[in-house]
Phi, psi and omega in degrees: 000132183290140176288159183294139183102328183285144177263134179295135178299338189289344183275348181236159178290140176292141185297332179279348186296139182297148185272132176286143174270159176290128190287351175289128183302128178090354182275123184271354185281153179289152182263097186255003186230129187257152173213141180303140185290316174197179187289338184281334181232062180297340175273359176250139189235160165254156186238129183223163167292176183298309189296318184284333176285327174297318180292322181293319181292325178295326185273350185292131182225102184299331185261011180303133178085000176262142180284160178305321173299321182287320176296315182296321180288327175300309182295326182288321180289326181290334181290339175250021174058043174061026180245141179301130182223153174276142172303134181299136173090357177276081181258337182072156180082159182278343170225085192291340183285129183263114175300339186287348179285344173267088179267159181231067187302334183268358180066020177303320185253015182305325190271356185286152183300331182292316179293322179292321178289324179293323181291325181278345181278120180290146180308132176280131182281342187267002181263123180293152173302153182297324180287350179257356185301310181298315180295317177296325178290329178294320185280348183066035180251159173255188182223137009276163185226141180258168182299324185288321176292328175299308181296318177296317181293323176301312178301319175293319176289321176300319181293320189288320189257012180294135181308325177295337182264359184233018178061033180069025177296132181296314179299320179289333176293312182293323174305317183291326175299317177298321181295314177298318176303308185301320181292318176303311179294313172304316181299324182287332184267001178293138179295151179077194179294126181286148174289139176300148183287140171296164173304140185297131181265137178080000000 
């Protein structure tokens, strides 16, 4: 067991370890600096001397060989850490803010005209639950909605944005993923027996 204050030998190169040569053709210097081989193998490296690794990095182009559409899609995916996300601001409805998020458990504001008006106001049946507003907006549907109308709308959108109908367009594919997620959420939240899911699109 190493005494306190000693450094583990695993953190340092072994003195007898062979020195890598610089991978630049004709360079006699050791390759002490690493650089990724390409964008698909970022954890595999090439080894250069200092001057040649600087030249390699100056010429490095991560997006080399990609079309503008592929670059845009790649940047869009990276902005969400490659995880599915809802587009910002899709809350649906003319008044997306739900006043019930401001609660008054101590009754400090209970006597104000605003609270009295809210208590007297019956709940509107045409307002969707807060958790469904974004999904209904994606599907272009209002509330209330029945299972038959939901299924019909889903089939229409799935056919419109299917990759086969759009020449493999990436934006249409991403739109279809949003539609699939929205349909699944609304279908689970419908009152009564939910309609069976259609065959997966895309």
